Biopython code that builds the backbone (N, CA, C, O; Angstrom):
import numpy as np
from Bio.PDB.StructureBuilder import StructureBuilder

atoms = [
    (1, "MET", "N", (205.811, -52.437, -147.098)),
    (1, "MET", "CA", (205.107, -52.292, -146.251)),
    (1, "MET", "C", (203.899, -53.518, -145.757)),
    (1, "MET", "O", (202.698, -53.694, -145.964)),
    (2, "ARG", "N", (204.523, -53.919, -145.321)),
    (2, "ARG", "CA", (203.709, -55.154, -144.485)),
    (2, "ARG", "C", (204.853, -54.130, -143.176)),
    (2, "ARG", "O", (205.692, -54.971, -142.852)),
    (3, "SER", "N", (205.035, -53.396, -142.740)),
    (3, "SER", "CA", (206.109, -52.820, -141.639)),
    (3, "SER", "C", (205.084, -51.696, -141.431)),
    (3, "SER", "O", (204.843, -51.861, -140.235)),
    (4, "LEU", "N", (204.258, -50.570, -141.852)),
    (4, "LEU", "CA", (203.727, -49.935, -142.129)),
    (4, "LEU", "C", (201.705, -49.648, -141.425)),
    (4, "LEU", "O", (200.877, -48.968, -140.818)),
    (5, "LEU", "N", (202.059, -50.857, -142.207)),
    (5, "LEU", "CA", (200.602, -51.941, -141.354)),
    (5, "LEU", "C", (200.766, -52.216, -140.095)),
    (5, "LEU", "O", (199.755, -52.277, -139.395)),
    (6, "ILE", "N", (202.181, -52.466, -139.451)),
    (6, "ILE", "CA", (202.134, -52.811, -138.006)),
    (6, "ILE", "C", (202.053, -51.971, -137.240)),
    (6, "ILE", "O", (201.458, -51.940, -136.164)),
    (7, "LYS", "N", (203.099, -50.676, -138.130)),
    (7, "LYS", "CA", (203.514, -49.727, -137.009)),
    (7, "LYS", "C", (201.946, -49.100, -136.213)),
    (7, "LYS", "O", (201.906, -48.580, -135.098)),
    (8, "ALA", "N", (200.452, -49.385, -137.369)),
    (8, "ALA", "CA", (200.033, -48.645, -138.020)),
    (8, "ALA", "C", (198.777, -49.386, -136.959)),
    (8, "ALA", "O", (197.718, -48.830, -136.670)),
    (9, "LEU", "N", (199.206, -50.750, -136.493)),
    (9, "LEU", "CA", (198.592, -51.533, -135.851)),
    (9, "LEU", "C", (198.129, -51.403, -134.258)),
    (9, "LEU", "O", (197.206, -51.603, -133.469)),
    (10, "ILE", "N", (199.429, -50.933, -134.397)),
    (10, "ILE", "CA", (200.725, -50.714, -133.190)),
    (10, "ILE", "C", (200.299, -48.930, -132.204)),
    (10, "ILE", "O", (200.511, -48.581, -131.042)),
    (11, "ASP", "N", (199.783, -48.369, -133.147)),
    (11, "ASP", "CA", (199.127, -47.466, -133.302)),
    (11, "ASP", "C", (197.136, -47.171, -132.756)),
    (11, "ASP", "O", (196.600, -46.212, -132.201)),
    (12, "GLN", "N", (196.601, -48.436, -133.235)),
    (12, "GLN", "CA", (195.716, -48.236, -133.268)),
    (12, "GLN", "C", (195.768, -49.080, -131.457)),
    (12, "GLN", "O", (194.901, -48.960, -130.591)),
    (13, "ILE", "N", (197.033, -49.864, -131.365)),
    (13, "ILE", "CA", (196.043, -50.229, -130.053)),
    (13, "ILE", "C", (196.337, -49.112, -128.875)),
    (13, "ILE", "O", (195.704, -49.059, -127.821)),
    (14, "GLU", "N", (197.388, -48.252, -129.239)),
    (14, "GLU", "CA", (197.562, -47.735, -127.997)),
    (14, "GLU", "C", (196.798, -46.088, -128.034)),
    (14, "GLU", "O", (197.083, -45.214, -127.216)),
    (15, "GLU", "N", (195.875, -45.929, -129.069)),
    (15, "GLU", "CA", (194.921, -45.131, -128.747)),
    (15, "GLU", "C", (193.652, -45.736, -128.244)),
    (15, "GLU", "O", (192.986, -44.886, -127.652)),
    (16, "ALA", "N", (193.196, -46.690, -128.269)),
    (16, "ALA", "CA", (192.587, -47.472, -127.907)),
    (16, "ALA", "C", (192.462, -47.861, -126.549)),
    (16, "ALA", "O", (191.500, -47.949, -125.787)),
    (17, "VAL", "N", (193.936, -48.115, -126.415)),
    (17, "VAL", "CA", (194.042, -48.192, -125.108)),
    (17, "VAL", "C", (193.872, -46.767, -124.422)),
    (17, "VAL", "O", (193.107, -46.712, -123.459)),
    (18, "ASP", "N", (194.428, -45.775, -124.777)),
    (18, "ASP", "CA", (194.884, -44.757, -123.593)),
    (18, "ASP", "C", (193.647, -44.171, -123.995)),
    (18, "ASP", "O", (193.660, -42.994, -124.355)),
    (19, "SER", "N", (192.535, -44.842, -123.986)),
    (19, "SER", "CA", (191.007, -43.606, -124.732)),
    (19, "SER", "C", (190.349, -44.838, -123.312)),
    (19, "SER", "O", (189.707, -44.766, -122.264)),
    (20, "ALA", "N", (190.777, -45.491, -123.849)),
    (20, "ALA", "CA", (189.798, -46.993, -122.749)),
    (20, "ALA", "C", (190.623, -46.792, -120.817)),
    (20, "ALA", "O", (189.911, -47.049, -119.846)),
    (21, "CYS", "N", (191.546, -46.503, -120.700)),
    (21, "CYS", "CA", (192.893, -46.363, -119.736)),
    (21, "CYS", "C", (193.150, -44.885, -119.981)),
    (21, "CYS", "O", (193.729, -44.655, -121.043)),
    (22, "PRO", "N", (192.864, -43.896, -119.273)),
    (22, "PRO", "CA", (193.212, -42.414, -119.153)),
    (22, "PRO", "C", (193.785, -41.914, -118.144)),
    (22, "PRO", "O", (194.442, -40.883, -118.285)),
    (23, "SER", "N", (193.655, -42.593, -116.779)),
    (23, "SER", "CA", (193.720, -42.627, -115.050)),
    (23, "SER", "C", (195.093, -43.501, -115.601)),
    (23, "SER", "O", (196.003, -42.766, -115.986)),
    (24, "ASP", "N", (195.276, -44.522, -115.662)),
    (24, "ASP", "CA", (196.640, -45.343, -114.503)),
    (24, "ASP", "C", (197.299, -45.633, -116.603)),
    (24, "ASP", "O", (196.933, -46.022, -117.712)),
    (25, "GLU", "N", (198.241, -45.167, -115.966)),
    (25, "GLU", "CA", (199.023, -44.920, -116.956)),
    (25, "GLU", "C", (200.264, -46.181, -116.834)),
    (25, "GLU", "O", (200.992, -46.440, -117.793)),
    (26, "LYS", "N", (200.360, -46.863, -115.570)),
    (26, "LYS", "CA", (201.214, -48.341, -115.427)),
    (26, "LYS", "C", (200.108, -49.666, -116.025)),
    (26, "LYS", "O", (200.765, -50.431, -116.731)),
    (27, "LEU", "N", (199.060, -49.972, -115.942)),
    (27, "LEU", "CA", (197.726, -49.913, -116.678)),
    (27, "LEU", "C", (198.238, -50.151, -117.814)),
    (27, "LEU", "O", (198.878, -51.022, -118.404)),
    (28, "ALA", "N", (197.610, -48.747, -118.028)),
    (28, "ALA", "CA", (197.802, -48.718, -120.042)),
    (28, "ALA", "C", (199.009, -50.017, -120.649)),
    (28, "ALA", "O", (199.116, -50.936, -121.461)),
    (29, "ARG", "N", (199.663, -49.363, -119.694)),
    (29, "ARG", "CA", (200.984, -49.613, -120.736)),
    (29, "ARG", "C", (200.776, -51.335, -120.709)),
    (29, "ARG", "O", (200.810, -51.984, -121.754)),
    (30, "GLN", "N", (200.601, -51.841, -119.636)),
    (30, "GLN", "CA", (200.454, -53.663, -119.670)),
    (30, "GLN", "C", (199.923, -53.974, -120.700)),
    (30, "GLN", "O", (200.276, -54.824, -121.518)),
    (31, "VAL", "N", (198.373, -52.776, -120.711)),
    (31, "VAL", "CA", (197.784, -53.859, -121.719)),
    (31, "VAL", "C", (197.749, -52.983, -122.676)),
    (31, "VAL", "O", (196.753, -53.014, -123.398)),
    (32, "LYS", "N", (198.345, -52.411, -122.834)),
    (32, "LYS", "CA", (199.026, -51.739, -124.881)),
    (32, "LYS", "C", (199.736, -53.464, -125.022)),
    (32, "LYS", "O", (199.429, -54.301, -125.872)),
    (33, "LEU", "N", (200.662, -53.599, -123.989)),
    (33, "LEU", "CA", (201.590, -54.932, -124.050)),
    (33, "LEU", "C", (200.784, -56.106, -124.023)),
    (33, "LEU", "O", (200.833, -56.885, -123.071)),
    (34, "TYR", "N", (200.483, -56.177, -124.425)),
    (34, "TYR", "CA", (198.506, -57.403, -123.942)),
    (34, "TYR", "C", (198.112, -57.845, -125.104)),
    (34, "TYR", "O", (198.095, -58.943, -125.659)),
    (35, "PHE", "N", (197.705, -56.455, -125.445)),
    (35, "PHE", "CA", (196.331, -56.745, -127.264)),
    (35, "PHE", "C", (198.954, -56.404, -128.080)),
    (35, "PHE", "O", (199.363, -57.474, -128.531)),
    (36, "CYS", "N", (198.987, -56.370, -128.082)),
    (36, "CYS", "CA", (200.355, -55.962, -128.937)),
    (36, "CYS", "C", (201.274, -57.099, -128.857)),
    (36, "CYS", "O", (202.126, -56.890, -129.721)),
    (37, "THR", "N", (201.540, -58.247, -128.226)),
    (37, "THR", "CA", (201.785, -58.978, -127.818)),
    (37, "THR", "C", (200.976, -60.305, -128.746)),
    (37, "THR", "O", (201.432, -61.243, -129.400)),
    (38, "ARG", "N", (199.673, -59.883, -128.452)),
    (38, "ARG", "CA", (198.437, -60.891, -128.751)),
    (38, "ARG", "C", (197.980, -60.649, -131.178)),
    (38, "ARG", "O", (197.889, -61.442, -132.115)),
    (39, "ASN", "N", (197.900, -59.624, -131.068)),
    (39, "ASN", "CA", (197.679, -58.876, -131.860)),
    (39, "ASN", "C", (198.035, -57.663, -132.945)),
    (39, "ASN", "O", (197.237, -56.882, -133.461)),
    (40, "SER", "N", (199.909, -57.768, -133.189)),
    (40, "SER", "CA", (200.409, -57.235, -133.923)),
    (40, "SER", "C", (201.246, -57.475, -135.009)),
    (40, "SER", "O", (201.710, -56.801, -135.928)),
    (41, "GLY", "N", (201.327, -59.073, -134.495)),
    (41, "GLY", "CA", (201.835, -59.474, -135.491)),
    (41, "GLY", "C", (204.026, -59.604, -135.518)),
    (41, "GLY", "O", (204.706, -60.382, -136.187)),
    (42, "ARG", "N", (204.556, -58.404, -134.420)),
    (42, "ARG", "CA", (205.579, -57.458, -133.592)),
    (42, "ARG", "C", (205.870, -58.957, -132.824)),
    (42, "ARG", "O", (205.129, -59.619, -132.099)),
    (43, "THR", "N", (207.048, -59.170, -133.220)),
    (43, "THR", "CA", (207.797, -60.412, -132.341)),
    (43, "THR", "C", (207.902, -59.924, -131.095)),
    (43, "THR", "O", (207.357, -58.834, -130.920)),
    (44, "LEU", "N", (208.782, -60.718, -129.612)),
    (44, "LEU", "CA", (208.338, -59.655, -128.568)),
    (44, "LEU", "C", (209.933, -58.884, -127.628)),
    (44, "LEU", "O", (210.280, -58.349, -126.575)),
    (45, "ILE", "N", (210.340, -59.262, -128.718)),
    (45, "ILE", "CA", (211.730, -58.167, -129.575)),
    (45, "ILE", "C", (212.038, -56.888, -129.861)),
    (45, "ILE", "O", (212.770, -55.978, -129.472)),
    (46, "GLU", "N", (210.687, -57.298, -131.222)),
    (46, "GLU", "CA", (210.189, -55.872, -131.655)),
    (46, "GLU", "C", (209.847, -55.119, -130.904)),
    (46, "GLU", "O", (210.433, -54.058, -130.691)),
    (47, "ILE", "N", (208.105, -55.762, -129.935)),
    (47, "ILE", "CA", (207.411, -54.604, -129.263)),
    (47, "ILE", "C", (208.468, -54.468, -128.219)),
    (47, "ILE", "O", (208.614, -53.320, -127.799)),
    (48, "GLY", "N", (209.041, -55.153, -127.839)),
    (48, "GLY", "CA", (209.760, -54.691, -126.342)),
    (48, "GLY", "C", (210.832, -53.788, -126.399)),
    (48, "GLY", "O", (211.493, -53.444, -125.419)),
    (49, "SER", "N", (211.081, -53.223, -128.104)),
    (49, "SER", "CA", (212.397, -52.096, -128.040)),
    (49, "SER", "C", (211.506, -50.818, -128.017)),
    (49, "SER", "O", (211.922, -49.741, -127.589)),
    (50, "ARG", "N", (209.732, -51.093, -128.711)),
    (50, "ARG", "CA", (208.977, -50.337, -129.330)),
    (50, "ARG", "C", (208.678, -48.871, -127.653)),
    (50, "ARG", "O", (208.389, -47.699, -127.412)),
    (51, "PHE", "N", (208.994, -50.002, -127.113)),
    (51, "PHE", "CA", (207.973, -49.978, -125.436)),
    (51, "PHE", "C", (209.365, -49.663, -124.590)),
    (51, "PHE", "O", (209.390, -49.000, -123.554)),
    (52, "CYS", "N", (210.194, -50.095, -125.049)),
    (52, "CYS", "CA", (211.866, -50.081, -123.937)),
    (52, "CYS", "C", (211.883, -51.049, -123.100)),
    (52, "CYS", "O", (212.123, -50.932, -121.898)),
    (53, "MET", "N", (211.718, -51.712, -123.482)),
    (53, "MET", "CA", (211.550, -53.714, -122.488)),
    (53, "MET", "C", (212.865, -54.728, -122.583)),
    (53, "MET", "O", (213.267, -55.122, -123.677)),
    (54, "GLY", "N", (213.020, -54.822, -122.276)),
    (54, "GLY", "CA", (213.333, -56.290, -122.166)),
    (54, "GLY", "C", (212.177, -57.625, -121.893)),
    (54, "GLY", "O", (211.269, -57.857, -121.095)),
    (55, "LEU", "N", (212.854, -58.351, -123.134)),
    (55, "LEU", "CA", (212.224, -59.953, -123.824)),
    (55, "LEU", "C", (210.960, -60.065, -122.623)),
    (55, "LEU", "O", (209.758, -59.817, -122.720)),
    (56, "SER", "N", (211.892, -60.608, -121.319)),
    (56, "SER", "CA", (211.434, -61.288, -119.900)),
    (56, "SER", "C", (209.764, -60.502, -119.755)),
    (56, "SER", "O", (208.633, -60.966, -119.610)),
    (57, "ARG", "N", (210.600, -58.407, -119.944)),
    (57, "ARG", "CA", (209.938, -57.940, -118.730)),
    (57, "ARG", "C", (208.018, -58.069, -119.663)),
    (57, "ARG", "O", (206.901, -58.134, -119.151)),
    (58, "VAL", "N", (208.524, -58.053, -121.360)),
    (58, "VAL", "CA", (206.993, -57.542, -121.967)),
    (58, "VAL", "C", (205.858, -58.847, -121.517)),
    (58, "VAL", "O", (204.802, -58.714, -120.899)),
    (59, "THR", "N", (206.589, -60.358, -122.155)),
    (59, "THR", "CA", (206.710, -61.397, -121.624)),
    (59, "THR", "C", (205.548, -61.050, -120.707)),
    (59, "THR", "O", (204.347, -60.975, -120.969)),
    (60, "GLN", "N", (206.116, -60.883, -119.720)),
    (60, "GLN", "CA", (205.724, -60.852, -117.770)),
    (60, "GLN", "C", (203.637, -59.835, -117.893)),
    (60, "GLN", "O", (202.417, -59.909, -117.744)),
    (61, "ALA", "N", (204.901, -59.009, -118.297)),
    (61, "ALA", "CA", (203.527, -58.138, -118.176)),
    (61, "ALA", "C", (202.227, -58.262, -119.036)),
    (61, "ALA", "O", (201.147, -57.972, -118.522)),
    (62, "SER", "N", (202.320, -58.770, -120.587)),
    (62, "SER", "CA", (201.705, -59.058, -120.988)),
    (62, "SER", "C", (200.758, -60.394, -120.223)),
    (62, "SER", "O", (199.548, -60.177, -120.275)),
    (63, "ASN", "N", (201.053, -61.385, -119.709)),
    (63, "ASN", "CA", (201.047, -62.699, -118.920)),
    (63, "ASN", "C", (199.601, -62.184, -117.796)),
    (63, "ASN", "O", (198.436, -62.542, -117.624)),
    (64, "ARG", "N", (200.715, -60.967, -117.129)),
    (64, "ARG", "CA", (200.211, -60.563, -115.789)),
    (64, "ARG", "C", (198.314, -60.097, -116.015)),
    (64, "ARG", "O", (197.368, -60.478, -115.325)),
    (65, "ILE", "N", (198.304, -59.078, -117.348)),
    (65, "ILE", "CA", (197.232, -58.708, -117.542)),
    (65, "ILE", "C", (195.820, -60.226, -117.841)),
    (65, "ILE", "O", (194.702, -60.449, -117.375)),
    (66, "GLY", "N", (196.759, -60.945, -118.884)),
    (66, "GLY", "CA", (195.669, -62.240, -119.334)),
    (66, "GLY", "C", (194.984, -62.438, -117.679)),
    (66, "GLY", "O", (193.979, -61.845, -117.286)),
    (67, "LEU", "N", (196.019, -63.673, -116.648)),
    (67, "LEU", "CA", (195.400, -63.473, -115.202)),
    (67, "LEU", "C", (195.004, -62.521, -115.399)),
    (67, "LEU", "O", (194.306, -62.446, -116.411)),
    (68, "LYS", "N", (195.173, -61.447, -114.701)),
    (68, "LYS", "CA", (194.157, -60.598, -114.235)),
    (68, "LYS", "C", (192.768, -59.763, -114.707)),
    (68, "LYS", "O", (192.108, -58.825, -114.258)),
    (69, "ALA", "N", (192.701, -60.863, -116.142)),
    (69, "ALA", "CA", (191.756, -60.723, -116.935)),
    (69, "ALA", "C", (191.106, -62.606, -116.837)),
    (69, "ALA", "O", (189.902, -62.685, -117.083)),
    (70, "GLU", "N", (191.347, -63.073, -116.727)),
    (70, "GLU", "CA", (190.585, -64.692, -116.594)),
    (70, "GLU", "C", (190.063, -63.962, -115.105)),
    (70, "GLU", "O", (188.836, -63.920, -115.010)),
    (71, "LYS", "N", (190.692, -63.489, -114.147)),
    (71, "LYS", "CA", (190.583, -63.905, -111.917)),
    (71, "LYS", "C", (189.184, -62.802, -112.329)),
    (71, "LYS", "O", (188.062, -63.171, -111.982)),
    (72, "GLY", "N", (189.347, -61.483, -113.063)),
    (72, "GLY", "CA", (188.246, -60.260, -112.149)),
    (72, "GLY", "C", (187.775, -59.678, -114.143)),
    (72, "GLY", "O", (188.401, -59.223, -115.100)),
    (73, "LYS", "N", (185.534, -60.304, -113.669)),
    (73, "LYS", "CA", (185.352, -59.809, -114.376)),
    (73, "LYS", "C", (184.939, -58.733, -115.118)),
    (73, "LYS", "O", (184.351, -58.574, -116.187)),
    (74, "LYS", "N", (185.459, -57.958, -114.164)),
    (74, "LYS", "CA", (185.341, -56.664, -114.266)),
    (74, "LYS", "C", (186.892, -56.158, -114.712)),
    (74, "LYS", "O", (187.313, -55.789, -113.615)),
    (75, "PHE", "N", (187.838, -55.955, -115.536)),
    (75, "PHE", "CA", (188.132, -56.128, -116.339)),
    (75, "PHE", "C", (188.411, -56.975, -117.213)),
    (75, "PHE", "O", (189.063, -56.509, -118.148)),
    (76, "GLY", "N", (188.040, -58.630, -117.308)),
    (76, "GLY", "CA", (187.458, -58.864, -119.205)),
    (76, "GLY", "C", (187.184, -57.547, -119.493)),
    (76, "GLY", "O", (187.894, -56.610, -119.858)),
    (77, "LYS", "N", (185.494, -57.716, -119.154)),
    (77, "LYS", "CA", (184.875, -56.478, -119.967)),
    (77, "LYS", "C", (185.236, -55.209, -120.275)),
    (77, "LYS", "O", (184.734, -54.565, -121.196)),
    (78, "LEU", "N", (186.536, -54.614, -119.160)),
    (78, "LEU", "CA", (187.780, -53.625, -120.082)),
    (78, "LEU", "C", (188.950, -54.195, -120.871)),
    (78, "LEU", "O", (190.020, -53.611, -120.704)),
    (79, "LEU", "N", (188.933, -55.157, -121.638)),
    (79, "LEU", "CA", (189.342, -55.801, -122.759)),
    (79, "LEU", "C", (188.395, -56.325, -123.634)),
    (79, "LEU", "O", (188.144, -56.508, -124.825)),
    (80, "LYS", "N", (188.039, -56.463, -122.653)),
    (80, "LYS", "CA", (186.957, -57.367, -124.581)),
    (80, "LYS", "C", (186.515, -55.257, -125.325)),
    (80, "LYS", "O", (186.906, -54.760, -126.381)),
    (81, "ARG", "N", (185.989, -54.869, -124.672)),
    (81, "ARG", "CA", (185.739, -53.020, -124.406)),
    (81, "ARG", "C", (186.970, -52.916, -125.519)),
    (81, "ARG", "O", (187.024, -52.677, -126.726)),
    (82, "ILE", "N", (187.695, -53.148, -124.727)),
    (82, "ILE", "CA", (188.967, -52.071, -126.131)),
    (82, "ILE", "C", (189.222, -53.621, -127.396)),
    (82, "ILE", "O", (189.460, -53.555, -128.602)),
    (83, "GLU", "N", (189.094, -54.573, -126.727)),
    (83, "GLU", "CA", (189.446, -54.700, -128.729)),
    (83, "GLU", "C", (187.728, -54.500, -129.005)),
    (83, "GLU", "O", (187.644, -53.788, -130.005)),
    (84, "GLY", "N", (186.962, -54.693, -128.730)),
    (84, "GLY", "CA", (185.737, -54.350, -129.673)),
    (84, "GLY", "C", (185.338, -52.837, -130.070)),
    (84, "GLY", "O", (184.379, -52.806, -130.841)),
    (85, "ASN", "N", (185.735, -51.879, -129.802)),
    (85, "ASN", "CA", (185.671, -50.711, -130.373)),
    (85, "ASN", "C", (187.433, -50.135, -130.812)),
    (85, "ASN", "O", (188.021, -49.054, -130.852)),
    (86, "SER", "N", (187.659, -51.120, -130.995)),
    (86, "SER", "CA", (189.238, -50.838, -132.226)),
    (86, "SER", "C", (189.489, -52.186, -132.838)),
    (86, "SER", "O", (189.256, -53.333, -132.456)),
    (87, "ILE", "N", (190.251, -51.480, -134.323)),
    (87, "ILE", "CA", (190.366, -53.573, -135.776)),
    (87, "ILE", "C", (191.551, -54.177, -134.185)),
    (87, "ILE", "O", (192.708, -54.482, -134.473)),
    (88, "LEU", "N", (191.490, -54.190, -133.978)),
    (88, "LEU", "CA", (192.265, -55.758, -133.084)),
    (88, "LEU", "C", (191.256, -56.672, -133.841)),
    (88, "LEU", "O", (191.271, -57.890, -133.661)),
]
sb = StructureBuilder()
sb.init_structure("model")
sb.init_model(0)
sb.init_chain("A")
sb.init_seg("    ")
for serial, (resi, resn, name, xyz) in enumerate(atoms, 1):
    if name == "N":
        sb.init_residue(resn, " ", resi, " ")
    sb.init_atom(name, np.array(xyz, "f"), 0.0, 1.0, " ", f" {name:<3s}", serial, name[0])
structure = sb.get_structure()
């Protein structure tokens, strides 16, 4: 039951990010990783297997998005909007 809820949450994260960042696939993927690591309840290994990435790449991509949000107000607002528009 829990794994179904977690899968549904990751699917919701993907939908929310895809609707907010339709033109930039690379950025959208990094934002998905960012939200999955913080909100999905999955381990980094599970997230990495979902996105076909290694553990360190998941961590690096997520950290980069966090730093980018801290530095850029506009990008930080985008992340907050995505988080507010979905059930994250």
